[in-house]
N, C-alpha and C positions, 0 to 999 in steps of 0.2 A: 123276446121272451124273457121274463124276469124270474129269478130264482129266489125263493125265500128259504133261509136257513133256520131250522128250528133250534131254539136255544133251550138247553136243558134247564130244568128247575134248579134253583139254589136250595140246598138243604144244609142247615147248620144245626148241630146238636151241642148242648152244653149242660153240664151237671152243676147244680147249685146246692150248697149246704144250707138249704133253707126250705121250709115247708112250701108246698105249691100255692097255698093261699097268699103267702107273702110275695112270692114271685109274680103271681097274677096281679096283686095290688100294685106292683111296680109299673104296670101297663095302664092303670085305670085313671090316672089324673095327670094334669099338666105339671104340677109341682114335682110329682114323682118322676115323670118322664124327663123333665128338665135336668135331673140329677145324673142321668146316664145315657140318654139318647144323643147322638151326635159325636163329633170329634172331641178328643180329650182336651185339645188346646183351643176349642171353639168357645164362643160366647153366645148364649141363648138370647135371641132377640124377642121371641114370643113363643108361647106354647099353649094353644087353646084346644081343649079336649071336651067333647060332649060324648062321654063314654056310655053309649046305649046303642042298640041296634038301630041303624038309620042315622045315628049321630055322626057328626063330622069332626075332624081334627085338622089343625094346621100347626106345623112346627117350623120356625125360622131361626137360623143361626148364622153366625159369621165365624169363619176360620181364616187364618193367615194364608193357607194354601188355596182355598176355594172361594174366598170372598163371601158375600151374602148369598145364602141359599134358603129355599123353603120347599117343604113337601106337604101335601095334603091328601086327605082320603076320607073314606066313610067306613064305619063299622058295619059289617054284614052279619056277623054271628058273635055272640058273647055267651059262653056257657061257663059260669063260675064254678070252680076255680080251674077248669081244665082246658078251655079252648077260646081263642079269639081269632076271628077272621076279619081282615080289613083290606081296603084298597090302598095303593101307594102311588102317588104321581108327583114327580118333581116339577116345580114351576120354573119358568124361564129357562128351560133346557130343550132345545129343538129336537133332540133325540126322543124326548118324552112327550112331545106335543100331542101325539095321537095314541099314546100308550098308557094304559093303566095296569099296574102290576097288582097281584093279589097275594097277600101274606097270610099264612095260617100258622098260628102259635099253638102247639099242643104241649100241655104240661102234665107230666106223668109222675105221680107220687111214688117215691121209693123210700118208704119209711118216713123219716123226718126230713128227707131231702127230695130234690126235684130234678127230673130230666126235662129240659126244654128242647123242643124240636121245632125249628122254624123252617117252613117251606115257602119259597117265594117263586112265583111264576109270572111270565109276561114281561120280559126285558126287551128293549128295543134293539140292543146289540150285545154281543158277547162281552165286550169290555165293561159294560155296565153291570152285567151279572158278576163278573170277577171283582169289580170295585165294591159291589154290595156285599160280597162274601167277606172281604177284608173289613169293610165298615161294620157289619154286624159283629164280627169277631171282636173289634175294638170296643163296641158298645157293650157287649156282654162281659168283657173284662171289667168295664166300669160298673156294670150291674152287679157283678160278683163282689166287688169291693164294697158297694153300697149294702148288699144283703149281709155281708160279713160284719158290718159295723154294729 
């Protein structure tokens, strides 16, 4: 008998001192994503984005700690400027071979500022969920700096 352990969704909230249209735009193109997605000490190898429902993306980078990595997915819902839903699957990672995660980004206007709420479900193992929590935190630190510029 095998036992499957349910892994809790990852929920990350971040407040940005920027209007939600500007935060939404940071997710909408390869050149924008390349400025904040991924590790701070990483090098972007490619960032291809077809930002439309049914469109696909692929982001590849290299970091000293992790080497070459790539993630891909498909956009399931895009509701400007408040919501983006997309799939997320790491390439060349055996834990992720049969797993596709789903990420929902909700952007809530708070005057001229924005509350971003990320919910990610569908992790292969708890360690992956925990790593994504740290990773999204670092990415949002970089996004905060980009939006403040």
